[in-house]
C-alpha positions as CSV (number, residue, x, y, z in Angstrom):
1,I,109.4,119.0,206.5
2,Q,106.2,121.0,206.0
3,S,103.2,119.6,204.1
4,C,100.0,121.2,203.0
5,A,96.3,120.5,202.7
6,S,93.6,122.6,201.0
7,V,89.9,122.9,200.4
8,G,88.5,125.0,197.6
9,F,85.1,126.0,196.1
10,T,83.5,128.1,193.5
11,D,79.9,129.2,193.3
12,V,77.9,131.3,190.7
13,G,76.3,133.4,193.5
14,H,72.7,134.6,193.5
15,R,72.5,137.0,190.6
16,R,74.9,135.8,187.8
17,T,73.9,133.1,185.4
18,N,77.5,132.4,184.3
19,N,80.5,131.6,186.6
20,E,83.6,133.4,185.3
21,D,85.7,132.4,188.3
22,A,88.0,129.3,188.3
23,Y,90.5,127.7,190.6
24,Y,93.1,125.1,190.8
25,E,94.6,123.3,193.9
26,D,97.5,120.8,194.1
27,S,98.8,120.4,197.6
28,T,101.2,117.7,196.6
29,R,103.0,120.1,194.2
30,G,102.4,123.1,196.4
31,I,100.5,125.3,193.9
32,W,97.1,127.0,194.1
33,L,95.4,129.5,191.8
34,V,92.2,131.6,191.8
35,A,91.2,133.5,188.6
36,D,88.3,135.8,188.0
37,G,87.2,136.9,184.5
38,V,87.1,140.7,184.4
39,G,83.6,142.1,184.3
40,G,82.6,144.4,181.4
41,L,84.7,142.4,178.9
42,D,83.8,139.4,176.8
43,H,84.3,135.7,177.6
44,G,85.7,136.1,181.1
45,E,85.2,132.4,181.7
46,L,87.5,131.5,178.8
47,A,90.2,133.9,180.1
48,S,90.0,132.5,183.7
49,R,90.1,128.9,182.5
50,K,93.2,129.6,180.4
51,V,94.9,131.1,183.4
52,I,94.1,128.1,185.5
53,E,95.3,125.7,182.8
54,S,98.5,127.7,182.5
55,G,99.2,127.3,186.3
56,A,98.3,123.6,186.3
57,N,100.7,123.0,183.4
58,T,103.6,124.8,185.0
59,A,106.6,122.5,185.6
60,L,108.0,123.3,189.0
61,S,111.6,122.6,190.2
62,G,114.3,124.2,192.3
63,N,113.9,126.6,195.2
64,I,111.0,128.9,195.8
65,F,112.5,131.7,193.8
66,Q,113.1,129.5,190.8
67,R,109.5,128.1,191.1
68,M,108.1,131.6,191.2
69,D,110.0,132.5,188.1
70,Q,108.7,129.4,186.3
71,L,105.2,130.3,187.2
72,I,105.6,133.9,186.2
73,Q,107.0,132.8,182.8
74,Q,104.1,130.4,182.2
75,L,101.5,133.0,183.2
76,S,103.2,135.6,180.9
77,V,102.8,133.2,178.0
78,S,99.2,132.7,178.9
79,N,98.7,136.4,179.0
80,R,99.9,136.7,175.4
81,S,97.9,133.7,174.3
82,I,94.6,135.2,175.7
83,F,95.4,138.7,174.2
84,D,96.3,137.3,170.7
85,E,93.2,135.0,170.6
86,A,90.9,137.8,171.6
87,T,92.5,140.2,169.1
88,R,92.1,137.6,166.3
89,Q,88.4,137.1,167.2
90,G,87.7,140.8,167.6
91,Y,86.8,141.0,171.3
92,R,88.5,141.9,174.6
93,C,88.8,139.5,177.6
94,A,91.0,139.3,180.6
95,S,91.3,137.6,184.0
96,T,92.7,138.3,187.4
97,V,95.0,135.8,189.0
98,A,96.1,135.1,192.6
99,A,98.6,132.2,192.7
100,L,100.4,130.7,195.7
101,L,103.4,128.4,195.7
102,H,104.8,126.5,198.8
103,Y,108.2,124.8,199.1
104,E,110.3,124.0,202.2
105,G,108.9,126.6,204.6
106,Q,108.6,129.4,202.0
107,C,105.7,130.7,200.0
108,A,105.5,132.8,196.9
109,A,102.5,134.9,195.9
110,V,102.1,135.9,192.2
111,W,99.2,138.1,191.2
112,A,97.5,140.6,188.9
113,G,94.2,142.3,189.4
114,D,92.0,142.2,192.6
115,S,91.9,138.6,193.6
116,R,93.6,138.3,196.9
117,I,95.8,136.1,199.1
118,Y,95.7,136.4,202.9
119,R,97.8,134.7,205.6
120,F,96.3,133.8,209.0
121,N,98.7,132.7,211.7
122,R,96.0,131.9,214.3
123,Q,96.4,135.4,215.8
124,K,96.0,137.9,213.0
125,L,94.9,138.2,209.3
126,E,97.4,139.7,206.9
127,Q,96.7,140.6,203.3
128,I,99.6,139.4,201.3
129,T,98.6,140.9,197.9
130,I,97.9,144.5,196.9
131,D,94.9,145.1,194.6
132,H,95.7,146.4,191.1
133,T,92.8,148.8,191.0
134,D,92.0,152.5,190.4
135,E,89.3,154.1,192.6
136,S,86.8,156.0,190.5
137,I,83.9,158.1,191.8
138,D,80.5,157.4,190.4
139,G,77.8,159.9,191.1
140,S,75.0,157.3,191.5
141,S,76.8,154.5,193.4
142,G,79.7,156.3,195.2
143,S,83.2,155.0,194.7
144,S,84.1,151.9,192.7
145,N,87.4,150.2,191.9
146,T,88.5,149.5,188.3
147,I,91.1,146.8,187.7
148,N,94.2,148.2,186.0
149,R,96.1,145.0,185.6
150,A,94.9,141.6,184.3
151,L,96.0,138.7,182.1
152,G,94.9,139.2,178.5
153,A,94.2,142.9,178.8
154,E,97.5,143.9,177.0
155,A,100.1,142.1,174.9
156,S,102.5,141.9,177.9
157,I,102.0,142.0,181.6
158,E,104.0,142.8,184.7
159,L,103.0,140.3,187.4
160,E,103.5,141.3,191.0
161,S,105.2,138.8,193.3
162,R,106.3,138.4,196.9
163,C,108.1,135.6,198.9
164,F,107.4,135.1,202.6
165,S,108.0,132.4,205.3
166,V,105.2,130.3,206.8
167,A,105.0,128.1,209.9
168,A,103.1,125.0,210.8
169,G,99.5,125.9,211.7
170,D,99.4,128.9,209.3
171,R,96.4,129.1,207.0
172,L,96.3,131.0,203.7
173,L,93.2,132.1,201.8
174,L,93.1,132.7,198.1
175,C,89.9,134.4,196.9
176,S,88.1,136.4,194.3
177,D,86.4,139.7,195.1
178,G,83.1,137.9,195.4
179,I,84.4,136.7,198.8
180,Y,85.9,139.8,200.4
181,N,83.3,142.3,199.1
182,Y,80.6,140.4,201.1
183,I,82.4,139.4,204.3
184,N,84.3,141.7,206.6
185,R,87.8,141.2,207.9
186,S,86.8,140.3,211.5
187,Q,84.3,137.7,210.2
188,L,86.9,136.3,207.9
189,T,89.4,136.0,210.8
190,E,86.8,134.1,212.9
191,L,85.9,131.7,210.1
192,L,89.6,130.9,209.4
193,R,90.0,130.1,213.1
194,L,87.5,127.2,212.9
195,P,89.0,123.8,213.6
196,S,89.1,122.1,210.2
197,L,89.8,123.3,206.7
198,S,86.4,122.1,205.4
199,A,84.6,123.9,208.3
200,S,86.4,127.1,207.4
201,S,85.7,126.8,203.7
202,D,82.1,125.9,204.2
203,A,81.5,128.7,206.6
204,I,83.0,131.3,204.3
205,K,80.9,130.1,201.5
206,Q,77.7,130.1,203.5
207,Q,78.4,133.5,205.0
208,V,78.8,135.0,201.6
209,L,75.7,133.2,200.3
210,S,73.7,134.7,203.2
211,T,74.3,138.1,201.7
212,A,73.2,139.5,198.3
213,A,76.1,137.6,196.7
214,D,75.6,139.2,193.3
215,D,79.0,138.1,192.1
216,N,80.7,134.8,191.5
217,L,82.5,133.6,194.6
218,T,85.7,131.4,194.8
219,A,88.1,130.6,197.6
220,I,90.8,128.1,198.5
221,V,91.8,127.6,202.2
222,V,95.3,126.2,202.5
223,E,96.8,124.9,205.8
224,I,100.5,124.4,206.5
225,T,101.2,121.3,208.6
């Protein structure tokens, strides 16, 4: 029977004064989430915190597909709650989510926005999620990506999901864009190869903080044993 361990962190980075990222990890229940308040909107920290609370409060039972449905339902309720509260208060706020479930050799990824989940099998790094972004061209700064799906942005949301198998020794990385925008794929592969979870997690954090790190940064490294 597979078990899991994880190490997570969040950091405000070098430029921001407010951390609008949040995360949740529970290796016993096999659930992990990263959420990132969408920039340019209001109260991103409230949206990301509500997303995390929603995941933490999800009652999980049955097989991996049933658990995935339970999480999707809970996150959909959270989406409506964030949207309704913001509408009542006269502002707009939203959050990405990247959520991972593990049960009996199977994982499920559920996501919206540009927070990501990667799988590392000691050989190669695979991006499990697909960013929900539109590329736009800005004359001054080149191309930039605009999030086109996030919790709280609209009254309803279509969360994307995917199930996949995992083996003992596999590592999974959940992270906000404050990680992958400042660390390249080959660096990430090498850091996930380090012997311990804490070594990998610390090295990823320090590598990002050695750059401009002008965004909040959040990651969870999960290992299947």
